[in-house]
N, C-alpha and C positions, 0 to 999 in steps of 0.2 A: 406514535402513528396517527394519521389523520382520519376522521370518521366521514369525511367527504368523499364518497366513492361513486365513479361515473353512474349515472341513473340509466337504467335500461328501460327502453320503450319499444313497443311493437304493434303493427296493425296489419291486419289480413284484407285485401281488398279483391274483389272479384272482377276480372278481366275477361270473363268467357266470351262476352259479346264484342268485344274490340277486334277490329281489323288487323291482319297482319301484312307481312310484304308478300310479293308474288312468291309462289313456291312450286315445286313440282312433287305431288303426292305418290307415294310407292303404291303400285297397284297389285293386286293378286293376279298375276298372269298364268298360273299354272294350269287353270283349267280352260284358258282359251286356245284357240287353233291359230298358229301364227301363219301368216302370208310369207311366202318367198318372193323376194325381188329378182333374184338370179341365182341360178345354181351355182355352189361352190366349187371352186376350181379343184378337178383332180388330174392326176398325170395321166389317167386312162383315156380321158376325153381327147387330150392333145396327142397321146401315142396313137390312138384310133386314127386320128386326121393323117398324122405321118406315115402310118402303115399302109392307108389307103391312096396315098400320093401315088400317081402313075407317070407324071410328066414333069412337074415343076413344083418346089415347095421353097416357100419364102418364111424366113423365122427371124424375129427380132427380140432381144432381150438384153438387158444390161450385164446380166451373169448368167451364165449357164453352168449351173453346177449338179443338175440332177444326172445321177448315173443311169437312169432308166431313159431319160429324154437322149442323152448321148448315145447310148447302145441303140435305141429305135432309129435314130439318124444314121448311124453306122451301118444298120441291118438294111435300111431303106436303099442306100446307095449301092452296097454290095449286092442287093438282090438284082438291080436293074442298072447297067451302065448307061442307060439313055436319061436316067432321072437326073435333073440339076437341082442342086440344093444351095441355097443362098443364104448365109447365116450373117446377120448384123449384130455384133457385140460392143460392149464398152471397154473398159480398160484390159489390157494385155495381161497384165500379172495376175489379176483375178479371175481370168478366163484360160489360163495357160492350158490346164488339162484337156478341157473340151477342144481347144485349138489343136494341141498334139494330137489328138484322138480322131479328129474330124477333117483336117486340112488334107487328107491324100485323096479324098473324093469330094469334098463340099468346097466351095468358095467361101473362105472366111474373111469378113474384113471386121476391122475394129476401130474404136475411138469415138463412138457415138454414146454419149449419156443419155440414158434412157430410164422411163418411169413406166412400169407397166410391161406387157409383152404382148406380140401379136404372130400369128401363124396363117399363112394363106396357102392352100392346095390347089394346084391347077388353076390358076387365075383366069386363064384363055380358054377354059373348056365349060362344058354345059354342067358337070357336075362339080364345079368350083366350089370349095369350103374355106371359111375363115373364122377365126376366132379372136377377140379381144380379151386379154387376161389382165385383171387389176394387179395381180402379183402372183409370182410362180410358186411361193411358199404357201400364202394362206389366203390367197384373193379369191375372186369370182370370175366367171367367164360369161361371155355374151357371144353368141353365134351370129356372124355378121351376115347382113342381107347383101344382095347383089351389088347395090350402090356402095355399101360401107365398104365390100371388098375391093371394089374398084377405086374408090378414094384412097383406102388404106395401101393398096398395091402401089398406086402412083407414089404415095408419101414413102413407101418403103425404098421403093427404087430411087428416089431422090436422096435420101440418107445414104443408102448403101453405096451409090456412085459418086455421091458429091460431099458427103459428111464425115465420111471414114478417113483414117490416115495412114492405115497399115492393111496389107492384103496377104492372105496365106492360101496356098494352093500347092498340094504335093510338098515338095521339098523346097518350094520357092517362097521367100518371105520378101515382100518388097513394100515400097511406097504405094499407097493406094492412088490410082489415077482416076480422074472423073470419066464420065460416060462421054463418048464420042459425040453424042447429040444431046440436047437439052431435054431433061425431063419435065413434062407439063404437069404441073399439079391441078386436081380438080377444086382443092381449097388449101389454105394454109395452116389449118389447125394443127397439123402435127409437126410444124416447125418450133424450133426453141424460140421463147419469148412470146409466144403467140398469145400467152395469158399473162402477159406482163402487167396488165390492169387487173385489180380485183373484179371478180365476177359477181355483180349484183343479180340475186336470184329471187324467183316467186315460190318455186319449189326445190326442196333439195333434201337429201339424205346424205349425212356425213359421218363417217366412220374413221377418218384418218386425220390425225394432227397435222399433216403435212399442209392439207387443204385448207385449213381454217383460216390462215393468214391472208389465203387468196381469195376470198369470197366474203360479200356483204349481204345481208338480209333486206329485202325491200319490204316497204309497208304492207301488213296484212298478208304476208307470204306463209308458206307451209313448209316446215321443217321437222325431220327426224333427225334429232342430233344424239350426242353421246354426253354423259354427266362430266366427262374430262375436258370438254371445250367451253369453260366458263366465259370465256369474252365473247365468243360467238352467240353463246345462249343468251348472255344478259343483253346483247345487241338485238337479237330478234325479239326478245320479250318486250323491249323498249318500243320496237316498230310493230307492235301489235300482231305479231306472226302468231300462225297457229301451230304451236311447236310442242313436241313431246320428246322425252329421252329414252333412248334404249342403250342397253348394255350389251347387246348382241353386235356379233361381228357383221356389218352390213355394207354393200357395196355403196359408192359414192355416186349419187346422181345429182345434176345439178341443172334446173331449168332456167335459163337465162331470163332476166326481166326485160321485156320491151322488143326481143327480136325473135321470139318464138322458138329459140333452139335450146335442145336439151342434151346434156353430155352425160356419157359414163366415164368416170375420171379412175386414174389408177391410185393404188393404195398409197404410192410414194410420190404423189404428184408434186412437182417442182417446175416453177414457172421458167427455170434456166435450161431446162432439159428437154428431150423430146418425149413428149407425154403421149403414149399409146391409147389416146382418147377415142371413144365412139359417139359419133353424132347420130342421135336417135331419129328414126323416122316417126311419121305422125302415129302409126299403129303402136310402135314401141313406147311413145311418150305416153298414149293413152292408157298402156296397160301399166307403165310404171307409175302414172299418176294415181291410178284406181288402186293399184297395190300399196301405195305411199299412203294414201288417205287411210286405208285399212290399217297397214302398220301402225300410223299415228294412234289410231284408236285403240290398238292393241298394246302400245309401248308400257313399258314398266314404270315409267313416270310422266304422270299427266300434270299439265299445267293448271293451277289455280291462282287467279290474279289477286282476288280480294277475298281471301279465307278468313273466317272468323276462328277465334282460338278454339271455340268450343266444337268447331268443324273438324279440327285436327286431333281431337284426342283419340288416342289408341292408333293413330297412324304414323307412318315414318314419312319424312318429306325432307326435301333440300331446298336452301334459298335459291331462287333464280338467278340472283346476281353473282353466285358463286357456286355453281353446280358441281364443283370438284371437292367440295368439303364433305365432311362426314354427315352422314343422314342424322336428322334431328327428329325430336319427337314432344309433345305437349305433356308437361307434367300436371298432376293435380294441383301441387303447391310447390312453389318455390320461396326459398328464404333468401332476401337481400339484405346484408349489412350496409346500410349507408353510411356516409362519411360522417366521422365523428364531429359533434358541435362542440366546441370548445368556448364556453361562455366567458363574457368580459366581466361578469359581477354576478354576486348570488341571488339578486333579484331575477336574473335570467335562469339560473340554475334552479331555483325553486318553483317555476312557472307551473302551472297546474297541468298543462297538456304540452309535454315535451316534443311531440311530434310536429308542433306547430313549427319548429324550426326546419322540419325536413319537407314541408308541404310540396316545395317546387320539385324535390327529389322522387315523390311518391306519384307521378303521373304515369300515364301508359307508355310503355316502351316496347316495340316489336321484338326485342331481343330477349324479353322476359321468357317467351315461350312456356307459359303457365297458364292454367285456368285461372288460379289465384295467386297472389303474391303477399308473402308475409315480410313486411319491412320492419327490420330491426335497427336500432339506433342506441347509441350512447351519448348522453349529455355530460360533459365534464364540468365540473365547478372550475372558476378562474384559478389558473395556476400562477405560481412565481415563476417569472421568466428565468430561463437558464442562465442567462449571464448577470442574474441579480447578485449584488453584495451586500454586506452588512451595513446599514446606514451609519453614517459618522456619529450620529447621536448617541448610538450605543457605545462606541469607543469612548465619546466624551463622558458619558455617564459612568463608564467603566474606569476611567482615569480617575473621576472623582471619588468613585467608591474605592479604588486603590489608595488614593490620597487619604481619604477618611480612615481606612482601616490602617494604612502605614503610620499615621499620626496618633492613632490609638497604640498601635504596637510599640511605636516610640516612648509613649507616655508611660504604658506598661512597664517597657524595658528601664525607663527612669524610675519608676517606683521600685523595681526590683533591684536596681543598681542602688538605691539608696538604702534598701533593706541589707543588702549585702555589705554596705559601708556601715550600717548598725552593728552587724555580726561581727566585722573586723574591728570593731572598736571596742567590743566587750573585753576584751584581754588588756588594753592598753591602761597605763597607769591613771589616766583621768577619766576613766569610765564612770566611776562612781559619781563624778560631776554632772553626768549625762542621764542617769537612770531614769529620774522623773520626767525628764525632756523627752526621752525615747519611748516611755510607755505611752504617752499621750500621743506622739506623732506617729508611732506604729499603728495605733488604731486608726487614726485618720488616714493614713496611707491606704490600709486594707480597704476602708470604706471608698476610697477614690478608685482602686483596682477593681473592685466589684462594679462600681458604676460605669466604668471604661468597658469592662467585659459585656455589659449589658447594651452598651452603645454600639459596640462592635458588630452585633447581631443585626443592626439596622440595615436593610437595604434603602439606601436613600432615595432612588428613583421610584420606589414603590410607596414612599410616604406621601401624605397630603403636603403641600406646601407650609402650612402652620406646623405641622408636626416636625417637618424637616426643620424650620427655623427653630423651633424649641429645642430638637436634639443638637443642632449646631452650636447654638448659645450656650447649652449645658457642657459641651465639649470643649468650647473654648474657656468656659468658667472653669472647669476641672483641670485644664492644663495650665491657666494661670496659678490655680491653687497649689498643683504639684510643683509648679516653677517656684512659688514662695516657699512651700515645703522644702524644697531643695536649697533655697537660698538659706531658710532658717537653720536647717541642718548644719550647713556649711559655717554659718555664723556662730552657731550654738558649740559646733565642734572646735572651731578655731578658738573660740573663747574659752572653752574647757582646757583645750590643750595649753594655751598661754597662761590661764589661771593656774593651773597645775605646775606649770614650769616656774612662775612668779613665786608661787607658794614655797616651792623646794627651794628657790634661790633666797626668799626671805627667810626661811628657816636657816639656811647656810649662813646668810649676812648676820642674822641674830645670834647665831653661834660664834662668829667671828667677833662680833660687837662685845658679846659677854666675855670672850677670851682675851680681847685687848684690854677690856676694863678690869679683869682680874689681875693680869700682868701688869697693869699701872699701879693698882693699888698695892700690890706685893713690891714692886720697886719703890713706890712712895715710902711704904712701911720700913723697908730694908734701909732706905735712905735716911729716914728719920730716926732709925735705931743706930747707924753707924756713922753717920757724917760727925755728929757731935764729938764722940771720942776721938774719931781721926783728926779733927781740928785740934782738940785738945792735946793730942799727941804731937801735933805739929807745934803747938805753942811751947810744949814741954821740951821739945827737941831743941827750939830756939833759946830756951832757957839753959838747957844742958850745954848748948854751944858758948852762951855768954860764960858759964862757969869755966868751960874749958879754955876759953880765949883768956879770962882774967888769969888762969893759972899760968898760961904760956907766956901772957905779956909779962908776968912778975918774975919769969925767969930770965927777962932780957934786960938789956941795960936800959937805963931811965931814957936816954936820948932817943932811943928807938921806939920806945913804946907810944909815945904819942902819934907820931908818923904812922906806924904801924897798926895802931888800934883803930885809925880811920880806914884804912885799907881792909881791915878785917872785920869791920864793926859787925857786919851780917854773915850768915853763913854762905849766903849768895856771893856777897863781895868776895868772901875768902875764895870760893871756888873759882871766881874770875881771877882773883890775884894769883893764884897758885898754879894757874895755866901756863905761866911763864916758867922755864926750865931752872933757870937761875934761883927764881924765888922758892921753887919746888924743892930745890936741891938745899939752898940756904935755910929754908923751914920746914925740912924733911919729917921730923917728929910731929909737927903740928898738921902737916899735910895728911897725915895717917889719920890722926883724929877726925879731921874734915872729911876725909873720904869715908869715913865710917858713918859720920853724922849724915853727909849727903846721901849715901846710900838709903838709910832708913827714912830721910826725907822724901827721897825719890818714890820709895814703896808707897808711903802713906798717900802722897800726892797722887799717883797711879791709881790707887784704890779710890780715892775720891773722886779721880776724873772718870773712872769707869762706872761708880755709882750715878755720877752726873749725866753720863751719855745713856746709859740703861734709861734713866728716868725721862730723859728727852724722847728716846726713841718709844718708849711706851706710851708717851702722852700723844707722839705723832700717830702710832698704829691706832690708838684709842680715835683719835680725831677721824683719821681715814674710814675705820670700821663704823664710826658714828654718820658720817656723811654718806658713806655706801647704804647704809640702812635707812636713812632718812631718804635719800634720793629714790631708793627702791620702793619705799611705801609710797612715794608720790605717784610713781609708774605703774600703780596697780592697772591690769587689763581691763579692757571695757569692750563691749559688743561692737564688732566693726560695721562698715557699711554693707547693704546689700550684695549678694553674691550672683552673678549672672551667668553662671557656667552653664545652666540649662536652657538658655534663651535660644541658642542658635539650633541645639539639639531638637527642640520641640517647636522650631519655626516662629519664635517670638523675635519681632525686629521692634526697636524703638518703644520698647515696653507693650506692643501689642501684637496679638496672634494674627497672622494673616488670614482672611476669610476664604472658604471655599467658594471659588467662582463657579456656582452652578449653572449648568445650561438654561436657556430660556424656554426650553421645550421638555415636557416629560415624555418619557418611553411609554409605549402601550400598555395598558393595564395587564396584569395577570402574566407578565412575562412573554407575551406574544413577541414574535420576531419582527422587527422594523427592517426593512431590506429597501435597495434602491437600484433600479437599472434604467439607463437612458434619461436620467434626471427625473425619474418617476418614483415616488415611494410606495411601498407595499407593505401591508401588515399580512402576517401570515396566520392565519385562523385554522384550528386543528378540528374544533367542536364547534356543533351549532350552538350550544350553550354559550359560547363566547363571542357570538355576533353581535348582541345589543351592544355591549360595551366597546366592542371593536368598532362598529359603526360610528360611534361617538369619536372615538380616538382618531379613526381616519378622517373625519371632518377636520379635527383638532389639527392634525399633522399634515392635511392635504395630502393623503395617501389612498390607495385603492386596496381593497380587500381580496384576498386570495389563499389559497391552500398549497401545501408541498404537494408535488407530484410524486406519486410512490412508482416504484418498479414494475409492480403487478399491473399497472394501468399506463404504462408508458405509451 
């Protein structure tokens, strides 16, 4: 986890003397006596006029829904058949009840959309009366003077006869027909669209939303408005109007700018309707203006154009530019959290005064609404970009480290394999020939293994270049020695195995030689013992044959002796001679003697032949055994050439171990992460103690320093 946390900084500034925007300040109006512009409308005022009518009653309204008024009108016409009642209404459906109940004795016409209401009683008589009513439900009423009655009477007649579209009288319902003669108006302000253009006023009191969009404030006008009309209020403030706001229900008076006219306007004023307005006379204007000035002074919300913060403490107020918003108040202190500062470097992060970064954000702002403001901020250390990935230098070093460890593991495996080979050879016949060799070699291999295990713990990227070169050279040397040891073991094993086999074969050949020699000697001795006797027997046999021949020849005639003696000179000739049947028959007796002697001769010769053959064979066997033994001795085993079986396993090519192609750059010291984002390197620092070395590494690797962003301050 990183020790670099966002630094908190705060500063409190006093803004009590700073000016605010224009505001309306809430007043304590409970103790004040309120001036009344007009009396509020009540049905009894209207009912009284209806009741006192003697000749003629004119009544106009858009909707007639009041049960009391309908009954009063019914009672009026039923009390005197000579009283004429004219009623001008708006939509038929909305006034159906009133029409049904009044049409029997009242002339009712419909179809005139109206705002406000009017009633005139006995307009042609001395005691005539009239009322302008801003709204029958919740409005105000103005008692009309004679001129206003005259103007309103003519306007009523104009609309009653010329603007209506249906007429009801008795059981008759028909299309309303215009008056037979033209109705002459004193003024046209009761006509639709008379107020099509906005009214620019000098003095006004506004309490109806329908009117707001039809009026404009003149420069330096006076206005008693309502908080719910923000656009009008904002415009009036901008035109330096004397304006106050009241939440009371007030009648709407408008004093036109430039033409000296003043109007009482209906509550639901609409430029597209017939508006039963009242044009005020001078006395009425004076009274209304005086009362309006008083009401502006008494209003709940008073305008302050350039208040200071300290002036509004403990008070409620609303902004002049949006008066329909909730009331505001000035706090003693407000805490604002400024936008966090994300530093680009640790030099920025460790700045002595971190609020320096937020100087532009700590100026006065009218929206603070507080006597003092405490600015809080957080200064973040430089963070590693979200899209950062591990720099390829890390993988390059990791690959080298993996190759380093893999090479060592293979070397250790080779040693273990050689030791396994040693164990496997202990039970073999030639093991005794290797005992001294293995004793020394086993110690050597154990030493190599210990050195390899020590090298395996090396983190190459954390070593200095000189140490790294030393370790690499040592590993290469060790591997060469292991390879040489493997070669020595293979050569010695092959030599021992061949020697053992040669020795066994030598023993066998020596045994065969001795055996052949003994057989030769035995045959020679037997031959020496038996051959002379057998030869002597052959000679004796020839002597015996001579004696037998002489005896046989003596028994023959003399003339036959000489010839037969040559033919029977030897036993061999006798055998040849006696093969002839005639001779065999003629010399039958001698033939038997020859046969006996021949048999004895054959036996002796066979014995001599066997002795000779045995001697020849024994001599031949002796020579063969002697040659084999001699040749075997000449082929005594020798240590063979080097064995290269471990070369490829341990990465040796052409008698050289391929070196580790180390990266040209070192990773940051201490295992700090090296990352990259958008071709920019970053070194991730976790603790302040790492910064000194990390700055050096950053300069060396052309990297920026940063820290890892934690979830707790994301």
